[in-house]
Each structure stands twice: as structure tokens, then as C-alpha cells.
N, CA and C of each residue as an Amber inpcrd file, in Angstrom:
protein
   468
   0.8490000  -1.1770000   0.0000000   0.0000000   0.0000000   0.0000000
   0.8890000   1.2310000   0.0000000   0.5850000   2.2000000  -0.8640000
   1.4050000   3.3990000  -0.9340000   1.0170000   4.3780000   0.1750000
   1.9600000   5.2200000   0.6130000   1.6620000   6.1430000   1.6830000
   0.5810000   7.1370000   1.2640000  -0.2380000   7.5090000   2.2110000
  -1.3400000   8.4210000   1.9460000  -0.8350000   9.8600000   1.8820000
  -1.4260000  10.6500000   0.9900000  -1.1150000  12.0640000   0.9220000
  -2.0590000  12.8540000   1.8240000  -2.9410000  12.1490000   2.4770000
  -3.9770000  12.7550000   3.3090000  -3.5170000  12.8080000   4.7630000
  -3.4870000  13.9830000   5.3460000  -3.2000000  14.1370000   6.7660000
  -4.5270000  14.3710000   7.4710000  -5.0490000  13.3890000   8.1910000
  -6.3760000  13.5430000   8.7830000  -6.4470000  14.6430000   9.8320000
  -5.3350000  15.0470000  10.3870000  -5.3430000  16.0130000  11.4990000
  -5.1180000  17.4450000  11.0620000  -4.9490000  17.6930000   9.7640000
  -4.7150000  19.0480000   9.2660000  -5.9460000  19.5320000   8.5010000
  -6.3090000  20.7830000   8.7180000  -7.4180000  21.3750000   7.9720000
  -7.0010000  21.4640000   6.5180000  -7.8040000  20.9210000   5.6300000
  -7.4700000  20.9600000   4.2070000  -7.6080000  22.3660000   3.6550000
  -8.5060000  23.1460000   4.2150000  -8.7170000  24.5060000   3.7290000
  -8.9000000  25.4490000   4.9090000  -7.8030000  25.9150000   5.4920000
  -7.9160000  26.7990000   6.6590000  -8.7210000  28.0600000   6.3790000
  -8.7840000  28.5300000   5.1270000  -9.5480000  29.7390000   4.8450000
 -11.0400000  29.5210000   5.0880000 -11.5070000  28.2770000   5.0190000
 -12.9210000  28.0010000   5.2780000 -13.2720000  28.2880000   6.7290000
 -12.2850000  28.1920000   7.6140000 -12.5220000  28.4740000   9.0240000
 -12.5790000  29.9540000   9.3010000 -12.0500000  30.7480000   8.3910000
 -12.0030000  32.1880000   8.5960000 -13.1190000  32.9040000   7.8580000
 -14.0450000  32.1480000   7.3000000 -15.1950000  32.7860000   6.6730000
 -14.9520000  33.2700000   5.2650000 -13.7980000  33.0210000   4.6830000
 -13.5320000  33.5040000   3.3350000 -13.3160000  32.3770000   2.3630000
 -13.8420000  32.5350000   1.1750000 -13.5710000  31.5970000   0.1000000
 -12.4710000  32.2080000  -0.7480000 -11.5940000  31.3970000  -1.2650000
 -10.5330000  31.9340000  -2.1110000 -10.5610000  31.2270000  -3.4490000
  -9.9780000  31.8490000  -4.4230000  -9.9320000  31.2630000  -5.7550000
  -8.9610000  30.0880000  -5.8040000  -8.0610000  29.9630000  -4.8350000
  -7.0380000  28.9180000  -4.8750000  -7.4010000  27.6940000  -4.0630000
  -8.6000000  27.6290000  -3.5340000  -8.9910000  26.4910000  -2.7130000
 -10.1660000  25.7750000  -3.3580000  -9.8890000  24.8040000  -4.2540000
 -10.9570000  24.1550000  -4.9950000 -11.8710000  23.3010000  -4.1360000
 -11.4610000  22.8990000  -2.9320000 -12.3220000  22.0480000  -2.1250000
 -13.4710000  22.8340000  -1.4940000 -13.3820000  24.1620000  -1.5050000
 -14.4340000  24.9900000  -0.9370000 -15.1050000  25.7310000  -2.0750000
 -16.3930000  25.5060000  -2.2420000 -17.1340000  26.1320000  -3.3160000
 -17.9920000  27.2400000  -2.7490000 -17.8640000  28.4740000  -3.2700000
 -18.7020000  29.5410000  -2.7590000 -20.1670000  29.2590000  -3.0550000
 -21.0660000  29.7190000  -2.1900000 -22.4840000  29.5580000  -2.4740000
 -22.8310000  30.2050000  -3.8090000 -23.8780000  29.7020000  -4.4500000
 -24.2730000  30.1930000  -5.7570000 -24.4760000  31.7020000  -5.7170000
 -23.9480000  32.3720000  -6.7100000 -24.0980000  33.8110000  -6.8020000
 -23.0090000  34.5910000  -6.0820000 -22.0630000  33.9070000  -5.4400000
 -20.9910000  34.6010000  -4.7450000 -19.6700000  34.2570000  -5.4190000
 -18.8310000  35.2490000  -5.5890000 -17.5530000  35.0500000  -6.2610000
 -16.3890000  35.0200000  -5.2970000 -16.6260000  34.9350000  -4.0390000
 -15.5510000  34.9720000  -3.0440000 -16.0390000  35.8130000  -1.8860000
 -15.7600000  35.3950000  -0.6740000 -16.2960000  36.0930000   0.4860000
 -17.7460000  35.7150000   0.6810000 -18.4010000  36.3520000   1.6170000
 -19.7960000  36.0750000   1.9240000 -20.5870000  37.3610000   1.8690000
 -21.8670000  37.2360000   1.5950000 -22.7710000  38.3710000   1.6560000
 -23.6790000  38.1650000   2.8470000 -24.2910000  39.2280000   3.3010000
 -25.2690000  39.1270000   4.3760000 -24.7370000  39.6290000   5.7010000
 -25.6500000  39.9850000   6.6000000 -25.2460000  40.5930000   7.8600000
 -24.5550000  39.6440000   8.8290000 -24.7830000  38.3370000   8.7230000
 -24.2040000  37.3880000   9.6740000 -22.9200000  36.7450000   9.1760000
 -22.4720000  37.0930000   7.9870000 -21.2940000  36.4550000   7.4130000
 -20.0230000  37.0630000   7.9960000 -19.0880000  36.2160000   8.4390000
 -17.8180000  36.7530000   8.9370000 -16.9720000  37.2550000   7.7760000
 -16.1860000  38.2480000   8.0240000 -15.3100000  38.7710000   6.9870000
 -14.0780000  37.8980000   6.8340000 -13.4210000  37.9790000   5.6890000
 -12.1890000  37.2150000   5.4970000 -11.1850000  37.5350000   6.5980000
 -10.5450000  36.4980000   7.1110000  -9.5660000  36.6790000   8.1710000
 -10.1560000  36.6550000   9.5680000 -11.4860000  36.6100000   9.6730000
 -12.1400000  36.5550000  10.9720000 -12.2120000  35.1050000  11.4220000
 -11.5900000  34.7870000  12.5600000 -11.6610000  33.4210000  13.0650000
 -13.0680000  33.1310000  13.5500000 -13.5320000  31.9150000  13.2910000
 -14.9040000  31.5380000  13.6160000 -14.8920000  30.3400000  14.5420000
 -15.6770000  30.4050000  15.6100000 -15.8420000  29.2810000  16.5220000
 -16.9170000  28.3720000  15.9320000 -16.5750000  27.1400000  15.6190000
 -17.5010000  26.2140000  14.9770000 -18.4100000  25.4830000  15.9630000
 -18.2210000  25.6680000  17.2550000 -19.0700000  25.0020000  18.2450000
 -20.5240000  25.4130000  17.9990000 -21.3870000  24.4090000  17.9240000
 -22.8020000  24.6450000  17.6620000 -23.1870000  24.4730000  16.2030000
 -22.2250000  24.4840000  15.2960000 -22.5310000  24.2580000  13.8820000
 -23.0400000  22.8320000  13.7020000 -23.9140000  22.6400000  12.7270000
 -24.3850000  21.3050000  12.3720000 -23.3230000  20.6250000  11.5100000
 -23.2800000  19.2910000  11.5540000 -22.3360000  18.5380000  10.7300000
 -23.1460000  17.6820000   9.7680000 -22.8010000  17.7990000   8.4980000
 -23.5000000  17.0950000   7.4360000 -22.5350000  16.1510000   6.7460000
 -22.8190000  14.8440000   6.7910000 -22.0300000  13.8490000   6.0550000
 -22.4820000  13.8740000   4.6000000 -21.8480000  13.0890000   3.7560000
 -22.2110000  13.0690000   2.3430000 -23.6190000  12.5290000   2.1170000
 -24.1760000  11.8410000   3.1160000 -25.5110000  11.2550000   2.9520000
 -26.4840000  11.6100000   4.0800000 -26.2200000  12.6800000   4.7860000
 -27.1850000  13.0940000   5.8050000 -26.5360000  13.7350000   7.0220000
 -27.4090000  14.2280000   7.8820000 -26.9730000  14.9330000   9.0850000
 -26.3270000  13.9660000  10.0750000 -25.2510000  14.4420000  10.7270000
 -24.5320000  13.6310000  11.7030000 -24.8200000  14.1110000  13.1240000
 -24.8080000  15.4120000  13.3300000 -25.0090000  15.9670000  14.6640000
 -24.5280000  17.3910000  14.6980000 -24.1340000  17.8490000  15.8920000
 -23.6420000  19.2140000  16.0250000 -22.2980000  19.2090000  16.7420000
 -21.4990000  20.2170000  16.4450000 -20.1530000  20.2960000  16.9990000
 -20.2170000  20.7190000  18.4600000 -19.5600000  19.9140000  19.2890000
 -19.5150000  20.1330000  20.7280000 -18.2050000  20.7810000  21.1540000
 -17.1030000  20.3970000  20.4830000 -15.7740000  20.9370000  20.7720000
 -14.9750000  20.9690000  19.4770000 -13.9670000  21.8480000  19.4530000
 -13.0620000  21.8950000  18.3020000 -11.6240000  22.0510000  18.7820000
 -10.7110000  21.6860000  17.9010000  -9.2960000  21.9330000  18.1420000
  -8.6710000  22.2950000  16.8140000  -7.9080000  23.3750000  16.8000000
  -7.2040000  23.7480000  15.5730000  -5.6930000  23.7250000  15.7770000
  -5.2770000  22.9190000  16.7560000  -3.8410000  22.7720000  16.9900000
  -3.1830000  22.1580000  15.7560000  -1.9460000  22.5690000  15.5050000
  -1.2070000  22.0380000  14.3630000  -1.0730000  20.5240000  14.5070000
  -1.4310000  19.8110000  13.4570000  -1.3980000  18.3480000  13.4010000
  -2.2160000  17.6730000  14.5010000  -3.2220000  18.3620000  15.0020000
  -4.1280000  17.7690000  15.9890000  -5.5390000  18.3230000  15.8220000
  -5.8280000  18.9430000  14.6760000  -7.1350000  19.5380000  14.4480000
  -8.2340000  18.4910000  14.4000000  -9.3220000  18.7750000  15.0880000
 -10.4370000  17.8310000  15.0800000 -11.7220000  18.4930000  15.5470000
 -12.8210000  17.7920000  15.3250000 -14.1340000  18.1780000  15.8120000
 -14.6530000  17.0550000  16.6870000 -15.2710000  17.4170000  17.7970000
 -16.0060000  16.4350000  18.5930000 -17.4720000  16.7240000  18.3090000
 -18.1560000  15.7240000  17.7660000 -19.5320000  15.8950000  17.3130000
 -20.4730000  15.1000000  18.1980000 -21.4750000  15.7880000  18.7350000
 -22.5340000  15.1370000  19.5030000 -23.5610000  14.6450000  18.5030000
 -23.7190000  13.3310000  18.4150000 -24.6070000  12.7450000  17.4050000
 -26.0670000  12.7170000  17.8340000 -26.3520000  13.1300000  19.0540000
 -27.7310000  13.0850000  19.5190000 -28.2420000  11.6570000  19.5000000
 -29.5090000  11.4530000  19.1710000 -30.0550000  10.0930000  19.1970000
 -29.6260000   9.2250000  18.0160000 -28.9200000   9.8190000  17.0400000
 -28.5850000   9.0690000  15.8320000 -27.8000000   7.8070000  16.1580000
 -26.7350000   7.8800000  16.9290000 -26.0560000   6.6650000  17.3810000
 -26.0530000   6.6550000  18.9050000 -27.2540000   6.6840000  19.4270000
 -27.4970000   6.5290000  20.8610000 -26.7990000   7.5900000  21.7050000
 -26.8070000   8.8210000  21.2050000 -26.3000000   9.9270000  21.9860000
 -24.8000000   9.9380000  22.1800000 -24.0810000   9.2020000  21.3740000
 -22.6270000   9.1730000  21.5040000 -22.0060000  10.3840000  20.8310000
 -20.7470000  10.6070000  21.1810000 -19.9590000  11.6200000  20.5010000
 -18.9650000  10.8960000  19.5980000 -18.5930000  11.5710000  18.5170000
 -17.5950000  11.0290000  17.6050000 -16.4970000  12.0670000  17.4040000
 -15.3060000  11.5750000  17.1270000 -14.1710000  12.4350000  16.8380000
 -13.9560000  12.4400000  15.3340000 -14.0320000  13.6170000  14.7340000
 -13.7810000  13.7520000  13.3010000 -12.5090000  14.5600000  13.1190000
 -11.4710000  13.9590000  12.5540000 -10.2550000  14.7240000  12.2780000
 -10.5570000  15.8860000  11.3240000  -9.8190000  16.9600000  11.4670000
 -10.0300000  18.1570000  10.6540000  -9.9620000  17.8690000   9.1600000
  -9.1660000  16.8900000   8.7530000  -9.0220000  16.5700000   7.3370000
 -10.2790000  16.0220000   6.6930000 -11.2720000  15.6290000   7.4740000
 -12.5220000  15.1280000   6.8990000 -13.4510000  16.2680000   6.4880000
 -13.1350000  17.4920000   6.9110000 -13.9860000  18.6380000   6.5810000
 -13.7710000  19.0230000   5.1280000 -14.8590000  19.0070000   4.3710000
 -14.8100000  19.3710000   2.9620000 -15.0050000  20.8670000   2.7860000
 -16.0010000  21.4180000   3.4710000 -16.2690000  22.8490000   3.3710000
 -17.1080000  23.2890000   4.5540000 -17.1520000  24.5980000   4.7540000
 -17.9050000  25.1810000   5.8580000 -18.8200000  26.2560000   5.2860000
 -20.1000000  26.1770000   5.6240000 -21.0620000  27.2050000   5.2390000
 -21.3730000  28.0040000   6.4940000 -20.7640000  29.1830000   6.6130000
 -20.9210000  29.9820000   7.8280000 -22.3020000  30.6110000   7.9290000
 -22.9100000  30.9440000   6.8040000 -24.2420000  31.5470000   6.8660000
 -25.2750000  30.5520000   7.3760000 -25.1670000  29.3070000   6.9440000
 -26.1060000  28.2700000   7.3910000 -25.6220000  27.5690000   8.6570000
 -24.3670000  27.8450000   9.0760000 -23.7480000  27.2250000  10.2490000
 -23.7140000  25.6940000  10.1070000 -23.1760000  25.2510000   8.9480000
 -23.0710000  23.8250000   8.6470000 -21.6440000  23.5100000   8.2150000
 -21.1020000  22.4240000   8.7710000 -19.8030000  21.9010000   8.3630000
 -20.0750000  20.6230000   7.5810000 -19.5710000  20.5720000   6.3510000
 -19.7550000  19.4050000   5.4930000 -18.4990000  18.5480000   5.5580000
 -18.6880000  17.2510000   5.8260000 -17.5660000  16.3160000   5.8530000
 -17.7080000  15.3470000   4.6880000 -16.5670000  14.8290000   4.2400000
 -16.5660000  13.9830000   3.0420000 -16.5940000  12.4940000   3.3780000
 -17.3510000  12.1350000   4.3740000 -17.5400000  10.7360000   4.7430000
 -19.0390000  10.4790000   4.8690000 -19.4240000   9.2020000   4.7790000
 -20.8280000   8.8380000   4.9530000 -21.1370000   8.6850000   6.4360000
 -22.4110000   8.6610000   6.7380000 -22.8300000   8.4420000   8.1290000
 -22.3320000   7.0860000   8.6250000 -22.3800000   6.0760000   7.7690000
 -21.9300000   4.7440000   8.1860000 -20.4270000   4.7350000   8.4790000
 -19.6360000   5.4200000   7.6480000 -18.1980000   5.4910000   7.9090000
 -17.9280000   6.1520000   9.2650000 -18.6800000   7.1790000   9.5760000
 -18.5010000   7.8700000  10.8570000 -18.9360000   6.9700000  12.0010000
 -20.0410000   6.2700000  11.8160000 -20.5370000   5.3590000  12.8490000
 -19.5550000   4.2180000  13.1180000 -18.8640000   3.7500000  12.0630000
 -17.9290000   2.6280000  12.1940000 -16.5390000   3.0350000  12.6790000
 -16.3040000   4.3100000  12.8840000 -14.9910000   4.7960000  13.3230000
 -14.7000000   4.3090000  14.7430000 -13.4180000   4.3060000  15.1200000
 -13.0970000   3.9310000  16.5020000 -13.9020000   4.7880000  17.4760000
 -14.4750000   4.1720000  18.5150000 -15.3270000   4.9140000  19.4470000
 -14.5710000   6.0620000  20.1120000 -15.2840000   7.1560000  20.3100000
 -14.6910000   8.3280000  20.9590000 -14.6570000   8.1180000  22.4630000
 -13.5070000   8.3700000  23.0340000 -13.3380000   8.3080000  24.4810000
 -12.5690000   9.5600000  24.8790000 -13.2110000  10.4990000  25.5720000
 -12.5190000  11.7520000  25.9020000 -11.2670000  11.5460000  26.7430000
 -11.1670000  10.4120000  27.4020000  -9.9880000  10.1410000  28.2210000
  -8.8790000   9.4540000  27.4310000  -9.1500000   9.1160000  26.1670000
  -8.1560000   8.4220000  25.3400000  -7.5110000   9.3840000  24.3490000
  -6.8930000  10.4030000  24.8580000  -6.2330000  11.3710000  23.9780000
  -4.7910000  10.9710000  23.7230000  -4.4610000   9.7130000  23.9610000
  -3.0770000   9.2810000  23.7890000  -2.7440000   9.0820000  22.3070000
  -1.4710000   8.9280000  22.0350000  -0.9670000   8.8120000  20.6680000
  -1.5220000   7.5780000  19.9520000  -1.6520000   6.4670000  20.6540000
  -2.1620000   5.2440000  20.0280000  -3.5980000   5.4400000  19.5210000
  -4.4370000   6.0950000  20.3200000  -5.8210000   6.3520000  19.9100000
  -5.8430000   7.2620000  18.6800000  -5.0560000   8.3350000  18.7120000
  -5.0010000   9.2490000  17.5640000  -4.5240000   8.5220000  16.3100000
  -3.5680000   7.6260000  16.4550000  -3.0810000   6.8750000  15.2950000
  -4.1680000   5.9670000  14.7280000  -4.9390000   5.3120000  15.6080000
  -6.0440000   4.4520000  15.1460000  -7.0880000   5.2640000  14.3940000
  -7.4860000   6.3850000  14.9850000  -8.5090000   7.2270000  14.3480000
  -7.9720000   7.7910000  13.0320000  -6.7320000   8.2930000  13.0610000
  -6.1390000   8.8510000  11.8460000  -6.0250000   7.8310000  10.7340000
  -5.5890000   6.6220000  11.0730000  -5.4600000   5.5600000  10.0720000
  -6.8200000   5.1830000   9.5020000  -7.8440000   5.1210000  10.3500000
  -9.1840000   4.7800000   9.8830000  -9.6550000   5.7840000   8.8280000
  -9.5260000   7.0650000   9.1190000 -10.0020000   8.0750000   8.1750000
  -9.0820000   8.2200000   6.9670000  -7.7830000   8.0300000   7.1370000
  -6.8640000   8.0980000   5.9990000  -7.1510000   6.9740000   5.0090000
  -7.4830000   5.7810000   5.5180000  -7.7730000   4.6430000   4.6470000
  -9.0330000   4.8560000   3.8190000  -9.9550000   5.6880000   4.2980000
 -11.2040000   5.8970000   3.5700000 -11.2170000   7.2020000   2.7800000
 -10.0720000   7.8880000   2.7150000 -10.0140000   9.1580000   1.9960000
  -9.9600000   8.9310000   0.4940000 -10.8180000   9.6060000  -0.2210000
 -10.8020000   9.6130000  -1.6790000 -10.7850000  11.0670000  -2.1120000
  -9.7260000  11.5020000  -2.8130000  -9.6960000  12.8920000  -3.2390000
 -10.8400000  13.1750000  -4.2090000 -11.3690000  14.3980000  -4.1720000
 -12.4530000  14.7300000  -5.0960000 -11.9760000  14.6180000  -6.5460000
 -12.8830000  14.2650000  -7.4570000 -12.4930000  14.1530000  -8.8650000
 -11.8560000  15.4550000  -9.3410000 -10.7250000  15.3240000 -10.0230000
 -10.0510000  16.5050000 -10.5700000  -9.1690000  17.2300000  -9.5760000
  -9.1440000  16.7720000  -8.3360000  -8.3160000  17.4380000  -7.3320000
  -6.8450000  17.1280000  -7.5740000  -6.0370000  18.1120000  -7.3200000
  -4.5930000  17.9250000  -7.4520000  -4.0640000  17.5070000  -6.0950000
  -3.5510000  16.2850000  -5.9660000  -3.0550000  15.8520000  -4.6540000
  -1.8530000  16.6720000  -4.2410000  -1.7880000  16.9430000  -2.9420000
  -0.6310000  17.6470000  -2.4100000  -0.2420000  17.0010000  -1.0850000
   1.0230000  17.0630000  -0.7930000   1.5220000  16.5000000   0.4490000
   1.4640000  17.5920000   1.5030000   0.8810000  17.2510000   2.6510000
   0.7470000  18.2370000   3.7330000   1.7710000  17.9340000   4.7920000
């Protein structure tokens, strides 16, 4: 198996966290009718850091839950998502690399995994922040990463 170019713990598009869309980030698509940046009174300006706690999380095939905690530490970025009744009120850990795009106006974070892939991930244990747990979670999501069609792979 060849080494993965996907780093599950790094944000693929840090500009999505700051409320700005850029022409150089193909993984983030501006909402229809917008050519970059956001319109509207609730949209953060480019460069404005945004707290994602409370945002909804949308998998490729449906709603997952809402963000309970975030981390944007270098090589440790992740979301802790409260799934509500979907998987019996459990929380899941989603590495930052699973985030495809962020819609700040709708307060939704889109991830590029299915609900089943998220459900089958190693169980979240807030007390298991050790390196072995992170490696298991990272390997699980790296193994299921598929770059979007036409994407230019890059090493992070």
C-alpha cells in the first residue's frame, strides 16, 4: 500500500474556518451567486476566526449531529460531534481533514464521509487522547479518503 497524501489532522482549507472563500482552494465552493467572500449581515469577513461550536455537521448522505468541541492545533485539528439520538447519543471524533467545506451563513460543516463510515470509526473516548488512539482514528479516516475528482493531490 502506498503512503497516503492525506493528513487527517490538518485542515485541508484553513480559509474556510475564517469565513472567506478563495480562488485557490478548490475544495471549498462559494455559495451560488458569490464570487468569493460572503454576503449578508451574519457572514464573517475574510480573516475573521470563527468558533464552529454549535454548527451542524452534514455527512455526504445526511446529518450527523452538532459540533460540541473543536481543536485547531497544528497536526491535531479535530471536531467532537454530539450525534444526539442518531447513534445513541454518543460523541464522535472527526479529524479536521474530513472537513470538505464550511457554510458559515447556514452554520453547517460538510464532511466527506458517509454516516456509516462515521458510525464505524473507533469509538470516541474523551480520556483516550493518547498517541495510540489518535493513530487508530487517523489511520481509519486516511484509509477511507478519496480525493475529489479533478483534485490535485498535495503532500501536507
